[in-house]
N, C-alpha and C positions, 0 to 999 in steps of 0.2 A: 495410579496416576502421580506423577513428579510434584513434589509439593508447590514449586513455583507454577507448574501448569495448573494445579489445582487452584492456586491463589488467583491467576489470571481468569480462569474459568468463573470463578465466583463473581467476578466484576460485571458478566456478560449475560444477555438474554439468549444470545446465539453465539457460538464459536466463529465471531469475525472481529477482525482489526481491519479498520479502513485505512488504506494506504495514503501516506502523504504525497500530494501531487502539487508540483511547482506551480504557482500562480492560482491554480483551481481551489486549493484547500484554504480556508479562512475561518475565523472564528465562528461565523453563522452556520458553515457546513459542519464543522467539529461539534458544535454543541447540539445540533439536530442528530448527528449520528451518535453521540453519547445518550441523549435523551431517548433515543429508539433502541437502547440497550446494547450497543456495540462500541467497542472502542474506537473513537474518532482520532485522527492525527493530522499534523500539518507540518511542513518543513520550516524551521526557525527563519530561514531566508525570505519567506513570503512576506514577513513583516520588514517594511523598508526602515530597517535600523533597529539597534538594541532597545532603544526607548520604546519603540512601537511594539517590539516583542514583549517587553514588560507589560505594556498596556494590554495586548491581547490576551497573555496569560492570566492576568487579573480579570479580564472580561468574562473569559472562559469559565474561570472557578467560580466567579460570582454567580453566573448563570446557572451553572449545574447545582450549585449549593441552594439556590432558590427552588429549583426544580426538586430536589430531594425533600426539601421542607415541604413543598406544596404537595408532594405526590410520594409519601414514604412508602407506599405499597409497590411502587414501580421500579424496575431496574434501572438506574441511570449510571452509565459506565464511565470510569474516569478517562482522560484524554492521553494521548501520546505525542511527544514533541521529537521532530526528526532533526538530528544534526548532521551536516556534512562535515566529516572529521579529517578530510584531506588537508594537507598543509596548505593548499591555496586559499582556504577560507580563513581570511583575515579577521572575521567577526567571532570566530569560534569561542575564544577566551571569554571575551566580554559576554557573549550569548550563554555561555556555560555559567558564568556568575549568576545572571538572571535565573536559569534554570534550577541553580541550587537555591536561591532565595524563594523561589515559588515552590520547590520540592515537587518538580513534575514527576507524577507517579510511574509513568513508563516513558522511556527514551529509546528512540530508534536510530541507531547510527549507521552511516553509509560512507562508502568510498575510503576503507581503511579502519582496522581494528586498533585502537590506542588504549593501552591499559590506564594511563592517566586518566582519561575521560571515563572509563568504566568504574575506576575507584571513585572518582568524584560522584558519581550518580550513586554508587552504592553507600556512601557516606551519609545519606539520608533515608536509605532504604529503598530507593529506586530500583526498578526493574529495567535492564538494558537488553534489547534486541537488536541484532546486528543482521544486515542483509548480505547474502552470498549467493554466488552463482555456480560454485562447484565445491567439492570436498576439501580441496586445499584451502580455500579462504575459509570454509567452516572450521576446519582444524585450527587455523591462526586465530580466528575469532575467539574460540574456546580456551586457547592457551592464554589469551589476553585477558580472560575473565567475563566474557559476554555470558548473560543469563540464559537468553535463548537466541534462537536463529530463525531468519527468514529466507526460506529457499525460493530465490527469484529464478523461476523455470522458464522454459521456452513457452511463449505465447503471452508473458506479462507485458504490461504496457510500459512505455519509457524505456530507460535503461533496462536490459533484461539478459538473462543467460540464454543459452541455446541447448540445454540439457533437458530431456523429457522429465517432467515431474515424477513420474514412476521411477525412474533411475536415480534422480537427485534425492528425492525423499529416502528411498531405500538405502543409498550410500551413507548419508548422514544418520540415519536410524542405527546404523551399524557401530557408530561411535558415541552417540547422544541420545540420552533418555529424557532430555528436559524439553522446555516449550519450544516446538517447531511449528512455524507458520508456512503456508504454501501460497505462493503468488504465481498467478499464471492462468488467465482465461477463466476465472471463477465469477460467474454473474447469475447463478440460479442455484437453487437449494439443492438440486441434484448434484451439482457440480461440487458444491460445498461438502456435501455427503461423500462424495468420491475423494475429495482431499482427505477427510477423515479416515475412510477405509484404507486408504494407502499408507497411512502412518503419521499424518500431519495432525496436530491438535487445533489448529485453526485455519481458516481461510483468510488470506490478505487480499481484499478487494478494492480496486482503484477505479477502473474505468466506469464501471456501472454508475459510480456516483458523480461522474461528470454530468450525466443526463439527469440532474435533479435540479429543483428549483432554487436550491440553497447554494449551489457550486458557483464560484467565481469563474465561469467561462462564458465565452461569446455565445450568442444565440446560435450562430453558424457552427460552432464547434459542437454544441449539444445536439444540433440537427444531424451533423455527420455521424455521430455516435449511434443515433437512433436509426439513421438509414443504412448504416454500414454492417459488414460481416468479416468474416476472417480473411477473406479474400482481398479486401480493402486495407490491409495492414501489410507495411514494407518493414523487414528487419534489415537495418544498415548502420554502419558506423559513420556514414557520411556528415552527419550534422554536428557531432561533438567529438568524434575520434573514438567513441565508446559504442558498441553495439546497442541498438534500441530500435523498438517498434514504434511505427508513426503512421497516422492515416494518410493513405494514399491521395485522397481528395484535397487535403490541406496542402500537400506538397505541389499538386497542380495549381491550386488557388494562389501558392506564393510564386508561380510562374517557372516551375521547374518540371522536368520530365522525370517520373519516378524510375523510368527504365533505362535512363542514361546519366544517372548521378555520378558514376565512376569517371564519366568524361570531364568532369568538373573538379576544381579544387575542394578537398574534402578534409573534414576533421578539424575545423576552426571553431573554437568555442564562441567566438564572436563571429557570426556569418558575414557581417557587413565588411570584415577584413578580407573576406574572400571576394570582394566585390559584387556580391550577389543581393545585398540589400535586404535580407530577411535572417531571422534569427529563430533557433530551436525553440519550442515551448510557447513563444510568444506568436510566431507565423505558421510554424510547422508543429502540428499537434500531436502529442503522443497518445497512444490508444493500445489496449490489450486485444487479443484474438476473440474473446468471449463476447463481442458486443452484438452479435447476431441475435442475441436473446433479449435485447432491449429494444422496446418498442414505443415508448414515449417518455417525455420529460416529466417527471412526477416529484413530489416531495420526498425527502428521505424517509419519513415514517412509512410512507406506502411501499416504498423499495424494500425496505427491511421487513415489512408484514409480508410482501410477496415473497421474498426469499425463506421466511419463517415457513409460510404455508407449503411452499415446495419442499422444503427440507423435511417436514414432517410426513408429507405424502411419499417422497423418496424412501424414508425410513420403512414406512408400511410396506412399499412395494420390494424393498430389498429383503424384508423379514419374510415376506411370502416367497420370494424366489429362494431364499435360504431353505426355508422349510421344505420346498419342492425337491432341492437336491439332498436334503438330509432324508428323505423319505427312500432316495434311491441308493443311500450308501449301504 
């Protein structure tokens, strides 16, 4: 195992990093995820201003420190902070200063690989994971100094790629043996084991945690996740100009027809500019294709426990299957 992969694995009860979700992920959700033994994360931009980000990081660190002190026998994972590093993010410099002051243990970077950002995180020993949708972006991120990669494959919630996870993981593994996470319709322990079997080190799970008591999501959003299945997801660049997966019922709720979006003005980051009066993430909700396995809104601890049980059962079933095949060899 790669040293950094081993380091990250040592932080976790299960090989899971919770994906940072715009609006949905907040300190309450993140601390619940970390206390359940997985790496929780949130986008820096969810905190309304750099001062608020400073407060959130302090709250998360204090809560996790108390939990570790009260329950030293339990695995309490570190948190991860997500930065949008695109030049359009005018908060990045200030938010990065706060990140360095708090020494965020894991930083997830999105929308561009920037060497100076990676170097800043490395200056205090932090680990940088960068999300990519194809091999070319993976090569660029590694050249810039990323420690690990998040393969955002077909079926992932929100902004997502279109390449099969089998193909994307396979291509990245040909050039990289370090920490590799897979994003895309992972909502069960069996799917998590499948991600590891195809070459990933961790599952990167988002949509499953929308339907939790701790998530900062509207009750109707959570209900759509519980009621939904893969057929209820639409992959389109219409809302932001970048391809993403969205809940069709939320598009209908916003007064739009999912089957005729291309007939309207597309690709505005501010939807109201298109005269439609709704915005992505706030009014039109992202989701991955794996929601068919979600049957109720539950606390994070119960969700992680369920995935853990499924993961262990899947390992036993796979072992039995492999034993059966080996007897025929």
